[in-house]
C-alpha positions in Angstrom: 113.6 36.7 18.5 110.6 38.1 20.5 107.3 38.6 18.7 107.6 42.4 19.2 110.7 42.2 17.0 109.0 40.3 14.2 109.3 42.7 11.3 106.2 44.0 9.5 106.7 45.6 6.1 103.7 46.2 3.8 104.4 44.2 0.6 104.7 46.0 -2.7 101.8 44.1 -4.3 102.8 45.0 -7.8 106.2 43.5 -7.2 104.7 40.4 -5.5 102.3 39.9 -8.3 105.1 40.1 -10.9 107.1 37.5 -9.0 104.2 35.1 -8.7 103.2 35.5 -12.3 106.8 34.8 -13.3 106.8 31.6 -11.3 103.3 30.6 -12.5 104.6 30.9 -16.1 107.6 28.8 -15.2 105.2 26.2 -13.7 103.0 26.2 -16.7 105.8 25.9 -19.2 107.7 23.2 -17.3 108.8 20.2 -19.3 108.5 17.7 -16.5 107.1 17.2 -13.0 110.5 18.0 -11.4 110.5 21.4 -12.8 106.9 22.0 -11.8 107.6 21.0 -8.2 110.5 23.4 -8.1 108.3 26.3 -9.3 105.6 25.1 -6.9 108.0 25.5 -4.0 109.1 28.9 -5.0 105.5 30.0 -5.4 104.7 28.8 -1.9 107.7 30.7 -0.5 106.3 33.9 -1.9 102.8 33.1 -0.7 104.2 32.4 2.7 105.8 35.9 2.8 102.5 37.5 1.9 100.7 35.5 4.6 103.3 36.4 7.2 102.8 40.1 6.7 99.0 39.8 6.6 99.0 37.8 9.8 101.3 40.1 11.7 99.1 43.0 10.7 96.0 41.2 11.9 97.5 40.2 15.2 98.7 43.6 16.1 95.4 45.2 15.0 93.5 42.8 17.2 95.7 43.5 20.2 95.1 47.3 19.9 92.3 48.3 17.6 93.0 52.0 18.5 96.5 51.8 16.9 96.2 54.1 13.9 99.0 52.4 11.9 97.7 48.9 12.2 94.1 50.1 11.7 95.3 51.5 8.3 97.1 48.2 7.6 94.0 46.2 8.5 92.0 48.3 6.0 94.8 47.7 3.4 94.5 43.9 3.8 90.7 44.0 3.7 91.1 45.5 0.3 94.1 43.4 -0.8 93.2 39.9 0.3 90.7 39.3 -2.5 93.5 40.1 -5.0 95.8 37.6 -3.2 93.0 35.1 -3.5 92.8 35.8 -7.2 96.5 34.9 -7.5 95.9 31.8 -5.5 93.2 30.8 -8.0 95.7 31.2 -10.8 97.9 28.7 -9.1 95.0 26.3 -8.6 94.0 26.5 -12.2 97.6 25.9 -13.3 98.0 22.8 -11.0 94.6 21.3 -11.9 95.2 21.7 -15.6 98.8 20.4 -15.5 99.7 17.6 -17.9 101.7 16.1 -15.0 98.7 16.2 -12.6 98.9 12.5 -11.7 102.6 12.8 -10.9 101.9 16.0 -8.8 99.2 14.0 -6.9 101.9 11.6 -5.8 104.0 14.4 -4.3 101.5 16.9 -2.9 98.8 16.0 -0.3 95.4 15.0 -1.7 93.7 17.7 0.3 95.5 20.4 -1.6 93.7 19.4 -4.8 90.4 19.2 -3.0 90.9 22.6 -1.5 92.0 24.0 -4.8 88.9 22.7 -6.5 86.7 24.3 -3.8 88.6 27.6 -4.1 87.9 27.7 -7.8 84.2 27.0 -7.1 84.1 29.9 -4.6 85.9 32.6 -6.5 85.7 34.6 -9.7 87.3 38.0 -10.4 83.9 39.5 -10.9 83.2 39.1 -7.1 86.4 40.9 -5.9 84.6 44.1 -5.0 81.9 42.1 -3.2 84.6 40.3 -1.2 86.2 43.6 -0.3 82.8 44.9 1.0 82.3 41.6 2.9 85.7 42.1 4.6 84.8 45.7 5.5 81.5 44.7 7.0 83.2 42.0 9.1 85.8 44.5 10.3 83.0 47.0 11.1 81.3 44.4 13.4 84.6 43.6 15.1 85.4 47.2 15.7 81.9 47.9 17.1 82.1 45.1 19.6 85.6 46.1 20.6 84.4 49.7 21.1 82.1 48.8 24.1 82.6 51.1 27.0 80.2 49.9 29.6 79.8 51.9 32.8 79.5 49.3 35.6 80.5 49.0 39.2 82.2 52.4 39.0 84.4 51.3 36.1 84.4 51.6 32.3 84.5 48.0 31.1 84.8 46.1 27.8 82.4 43.2 27.1 85.2 40.8 28.1 85.8 42.7 31.4 82.1 42.6 32.2 82.1 38.8 32.1 83.1 38.1 35.7 80.1 40.1 37.0 77.8 37.8 35.0 78.8 34.8 37.2 78.8 36.8 40.4 77.4 35.0 43.5 75.1 37.9 44.1 72.1 37.3 41.8 71.2 41.0 41.6 74.7 41.8 40.3 74.5 39.0 37.7 71.2 40.4 36.5 72.5 43.9 36.3 75.6 42.8 34.4 73.4 41.0 31.8 71.1 44.0 31.6 74.2 46.2 31.0 75.4 43.9 28.2 71.9 43.8 26.7 71.7 47.6 26.9 74.9 47.9 24.9 73.5 45.6 22.2 70.1 47.4 22.3 71.9 50.8 21.8 73.7 49.4 18.8 70.9 47.2 17.6 70.2 49.2 14.5 73.8 49.4 13.5 74.3 45.6 14.0 71.1 44.8 12.2 72.3 47.0 9.3 75.7 45.3 9.1 74.2 41.9 9.2 71.5 42.7 6.7 74.1 43.9 4.3 76.2 40.8 4.9 73.4 38.3 4.3 72.2 40.0 1.1 75.8 40.5 -0.1 76.7 36.8 0.4 73.5 35.7 -1.3 74.4 38.0 -4.2 77.9 36.5 -4.3 76.5 33.0 -4.4 74.1 33.8 -7.2 76.9 35.5 -9.3 78.8 32.3 -9.0 75.8 30.2 -10.1 74.6 28.8 -6.8 71.0 28.6 -5.7 71.8 30.4 -2.4 74.7 31.0 0.0 74.2 27.7 1.8 75.7 25.9 -1.2 78.6 28.3 -1.4 79.0 28.4 2.4 79.7 24.6 2.5 82.3 25.0 -0.3 83.9 28.0 1.5 84.0 26.0 4.7 85.7 23.1 2.8 83.4 20.3 3.9 85.5 17.8 2.0 83.8 14.6 2.9 80.4 15.4 4.5 77.4 17.4 3.4 74.3 19.4 4.7 72.2 16.2 4.9 74.8 14.5 7.2 74.9 17.7 9.3 71.1 17.7 9.6 71.2 14.1 10.8 73.8 15.0 13.4 71.7 18.0 14.6 68.7 15.6 15.1 70.9 13.2 17.2 71.9 16.2 19.4 68.2 17.1 19.8 67.2 13.5 20.7 70.2 12.4 22.7 71.8 15.5 24.3 69.0 18.0 24.9 67.2 15.7 27.4 70.4 15.3 29.3 71.1 19.0 29.4 67.6 19.7 30.9 68.5 17.3 33.7 71.7 19.1 34.3 69.9 22.5 34.4 67.4 21.1 36.9 70.3 19.8 39.0 71.9 23.2 38.8 68.8 25.1 39.9 68.5 22.8 43.0 72.2 23.1 43.7 72.2 26.9 43.8 68.9 27.1 45.7 66.5 28.2 43.0 63.1 26.9 41.9 63.8 28.0 38.3 66.8 29.3 36.4 66.6 32.6 34.6 68.9 33.6 31.8 71.3 35.4 34.2 71.6 32.3 36.4 72.8 29.9 33.7 76.5 30.6 33.9 76.4 30.6 37.7 76.8 26.9 38.5 77.7 26.7 42.2 76.2 28.5 45.2 79.6 29.4 46.6 80.8 30.7 43.3 82.2 29.2 40.1 85.7 27.8 40.2 88.4 30.4 39.8 92.0 30.0 38.8 94.6 30.6 41.4 96.9 33.6 41.2 97.7 36.1 38.5 97.8 35.6 34.7 101.6 35.2 35.2 100.9 32.4 37.7 98.5 30.7 35.3 101.1 30.8 32.5 103.8 29.4 34.8 101.5 26.6 35.9 100.8 25.9 32.2 104.5 25.7 31.5 104.9 23.1 34.3 101.9 21.2 33.0 103.1 20.9 29.4 106.6 19.9 30.6 105.1 17.0 32.6 102.6 16.0 29.8 105.3 15.1 27.3 108.7 16.1 25.9 107.0 17.5 22.8 104.6 19.8 24.7 107.4 21.0 27.0 109.5 22.1 24.0 106.4 23.7 22.5 105.5 25.8 25.6 109.1 27.0 26.0 109.1 28.1 22.4 105.9 30.1 22.9 106.9 31.8 26.2 110.5 32.5 25.2 109.4 34.3 22.1 106.4 36.1 23.8 103.9 34.5 21.4 101.0 34.9 23.8 98.9 38.0 24.5 96.5 36.8 27.1 95.0 39.6 29.3 91.9 41.7 28.5 92.6 45.4 28.1 91.1 48.6 26.6 91.0 48.6 22.8 91.7 44.9 22.5 89.3 42.8 20.3 87.2 40.3 22.2 87.5 36.6 22.2 90.4 34.3 21.7 92.2 32.7 18.8 95.4 31.0 17.6 97.1 31.7 14.3 100.4 30.9 12.7 103.1 33.2 11.4 104.6 31.3 8.5 108.1 32.8 7.9 108.8 32.7 11.7 107.4 29.2 12.1 105.5 30.6 15.1 102.0 29.9 16.4 100.5 32.9 18.2 97.8 32.7 21.0 95.5 35.6 21.7 92.9 35.7 24.5 91.2 38.0 27.1 92.0 36.7 30.6 89.4 38.1 33.0 89.8 36.1 36.2 87.4 33.3 35.4 87.8 29.6 34.7 87.7 30.5 31.0 91.2 31.8 31.4 92.5 28.2 31.9 90.1 26.8 29.3 91.3 29.2 26.6 94.9 28.5 27.5 94.5 24.8 27.0 92.1 25.2 24.0 94.2 27.6 22.0 97.4 25.8 23.1 95.8 22.7 21.4 95.6 24.6 18.1 99.1 26.0 18.6 100.6 22.7 19.4 99.1 21.2 16.3 100.5 23.9 14.1 103.8 23.6 15.8 103.9 19.9 15.1 102.8 20.5 11.5 105.6 22.9 10.6 107.1 20.3 8.3 104.3 20.9 5.9 105.3 23.5 3.3 102.1 23.6 1.3 100.1 26.5 3.0 96.7 24.9 2.3 97.7 21.7 4.2 99.4 23.1 7.3 96.1 23.4 9.1 93.2 20.9 8.8 89.8 22.1 7.8 88.1 24.0 10.7 86.0 21.2 12.3 89.2 19.1 12.4 91.2 21.9 14.0 88.8 21.9 16.9 89.5 18.3 17.7 93.1 19.2 18.7 92.0 22.1 20.9 89.0 20.5 22.6 90.9 17.3 23.2 93.8 19.2 24.8 91.3 20.6 27.3 90.5 17.0 28.4 94.0 15.6 28.1 95.3 18.2 30.6 92.7 17.2 33.3 95.3 15.6 35.5 97.0 19.0 36.0 94.0 21.1 36.8 94.9 21.1 40.5 97.8 23.4 39.5 95.2 26.0 38.4 92.2 25.4 40.7 93.5 23.8 43.9 90.5 23.0 46.1 88.1 23.9 43.3 89.6 21.2 40.9 86.6 18.8 41.2 84.2 21.7 40.7 86.1 22.8 37.6 86.0 19.3 36.2 82.3 19.0 36.8 81.8 22.4 35.2 84.0 21.6 32.2 82.5 18.3 31.4 78.9 19.4 31.9 79.4 22.5 29.8 80.8 20.2 27.0 77.2 18.8 26.9 75.3 22.0 27.5 77.3 23.7 24.7 76.3 21.2 22.0 72.6 22.2 21.6 73.7 25.8 21.4 76.3 24.9 18.8 73.8 23.1 16.5 71.3 25.9 17.1 73.8 28.5 15.7 74.3 26.2 12.7 70.5 25.6 12.2 69.9 29.4 12.5 72.4 30.2 9.7 70.8 27.6 7.4 67.4 29.4 8.0 69.0 32.8 7.5 70.6 32.0 4.1 67.6 30.1 2.9 65.6 33.3 3.5 68.0 36.2 2.7 65.3 38.8 2.4 64.0 38.4 5.9 63.8 41.5 8.0 65.9 41.9 11.1 62.7 41.2 13.2 62.1 38.0 11.3 65.7 36.9 11.9 65.4 37.5 15.6 62.0 35.7 15.8 63.5 32.7 14.0 66.4 32.6 16.4 64.1 32.7 19.4 61.9 29.9 18.0 65.0 27.7 17.5 66.2 28.6 21.0 62.9 27.2 22.4 63.6 24.0 20.5 67.2 23.4 21.4 67.4 25.4 24.7 63.9 25.0 26.2 65.2 26.0 29.6 66.0 29.6 28.6 63.8 32.2 30.5 64.4 35.8 29.4 61.6 37.3 31.5 62.2 41.0 32.0 64.8 41.3 29.2 63.1 42.5 26.0 66.2 42.4 23.8 66.9 38.7 24.5 63.2 37.7 24.5 62.9 39.2 21.0 65.8 36.8 19.9 68.9 39.0 20.1 71.2 36.7 21.9 73.1 35.8 18.6 74.4 39.4 18.3 77.3 38.5 20.5 78.3 35.4 18.4 81.0 36.8 16.2 81.2 33.6 14.0 77.8 34.4 12.6 79.1 37.7 11.2 82.7 36.9 10.3 82.7 33.2 9.5 79.3 32.0 8.3 78.6 28.3 8.9 81.6 28.0 11.2 80.0 26.6 14.3 78.8 23.1 13.8 82.6 22.4 13.7 82.8 22.8 17.5 80.1 20.2 18.1 81.5 17.7 15.8 85.0 18.2 17.3 83.5 17.9 20.9 82.2 14.5 20.2 85.7 13.5 19.0 87.3 15.2 22.0 85.1 13.3 24.4 86.3 10.1 22.8 89.9 11.1 23.8 88.5 11.9 27.2 87.0 8.3 27.5 90.3 6.8 26.3 92.2 8.8 28.9 89.8 7.7 31.6 90.3 4.1 30.5 94.1 4.7 30.5 94.4 3.6 26.9 98.2 3.5 26.3 97.7 4.5 22.6 95.7 7.6 23.4 98.6 10.1 23.4 100.3 8.4 20.4 97.0 8.8 18.4 96.7 12.5 19.5 100.3 13.1 18.4 99.6 11.4 15.0 96.5 13.7 14.6 98.6 16.8 15.2 101.5 15.8 13.0 99.5 15.1 9.9 98.0 18.6 10.0 95.7 19.2 7.1 97.1 16.5 4.8 93.9 14.5 5.4 90.2 15.4 5.4 87.9 15.3 8.5 86.9 11.7 8.3 90.4 10.7 7.3 91.8 12.4 10.4 89.3 10.6 12.6 90.4 7.3 11.1 94.1 8.2 11.7 93.3 9.0 15.4 91.3 5.8 15.8 88.1 7.7 16.6 84.5 7.1 15.6 82.8 9.4 13.2 80.2 11.7 14.7 77.9 10.7 11.9 78.1 7.0 12.8 75.0 5.6 14.4 75.3 5.3 18.1 78.4 7.6 18.4 76.5 10.5 20.1 74.5 8.3 22.5 77.6 6.5 23.6 79.2 9.8 24.6 76.1 11.0 26.5 76.1 7.7 28.4 79.7 8.2 29.4 79.2 11.8 30.5 76.0 11.2 32.4 77.6 8.4 34.3 80.7 10.4 35.1 78.7 13.4 36.3 76.3 11.3 38.3 79.3 10.0 40.3 80.0 13.6 41.5 77.5 14.5 44.3 76.3 18.0 44.4 77.3 18.1 48.1 80.9 18.0 47.1 80.5 21.1 44.8 
């Protein structure tokens, strides 16, 4: 069956609620653990059906935000999801108070119980209207960003379609493209400020209603940090500041010299090579065909996976009018189908997003055996290990996509893994400051961001761009709006992915087996547990970060700029 034929029917929520409450009663009145497990399975089957419809609606709305039917369905789910969460909490309460709890813990993954406890800490019926409003604000931001119609180069472009101009060899065109992007955000600055101001104050209000000091405490619970805390994250940020920021400054100095500039300005940062950044060969169809060949050669498992995705048309890859920006992977439960969404625009990011999102999709494909919804995916920082590692594991096939630009791509990819990390921890640090000071004005928020930029990204020169100089860069970072505190995850995962890269470079025969183990266990283990399963070092372990920077610096130093 093709994705277009996957049937969407809005559930009758009253009927669903009755079914779930019936099974919850059966669970609670069970006379033994066998009966409880039967009821638990039936409950999860109903929850899977709800999730399937919600996910189908979300995917189709993101593909075309102008589709009136799915816009209405998206609004419906924005309102309905908090009620679904309320039913989930009833299940969690029933499980955690079960007289057969110890027996259940022998049959259900440990993470389910940890996640259930967190869910109860993060929810109460009294915040349902607040959660509905939070969903609406998040959707409003997404729709505003998707609405961009930028007049540039004789065309009307979305933000994604503007991206190729921002790495154009002509410096004047790069500058104009960035100015056009900044102009869009300046024109919508008041609206975005208002959305975010409401978000921050609403989240702080939710946290206080639930008995927390501020949203930082609630944010960590929401993000399901099962085995590390804010103090450990702070220590990690300091390691990035001391071990990675100095290396990135060397890389930027090298870049300036390579492209013939005395100093990099903000519109030069994404332009890494004088004769242009590496570009993939051929059409989006060619890229997908090369990806199919790559995954067949990588392993039997990845070959089977990519055929499943292509045959069922579970990829929507090309940027187009009305489509949401960005890229993601999700999973459609009742069809046992991953789905990959992206915005191909002719840049190297097209290949990176294909390997990155395919890493997520491959993990969910390998984890289909897990019938407990909470445990199919790992927590978010662990999810990113699969995706970022897949980017590096597929290096031997990059010539299929880049031809003569392969070495250039590898240099760009590896160096950007380093240059991203200070930005990643900056976004995390910024959000800690925001939610510690929920009553800041929009101006104070932008000032705080700009001050942190100067600390983590001291090379950034916004001369001539008032919006960015005032600290507006973060407006384009959707995670800040829709998924608070979801960003440090990428940096933690990157350290883990670079360990897989090192093992691949060392031709470690156990590397692929460990990656497969990591994918198959899904979310049945916590972050540090998964790292142990994959035979990796914890990013919080002393010396882990510096050992990675040593590896990357030596690798990049072996590639002369003359060859780029």
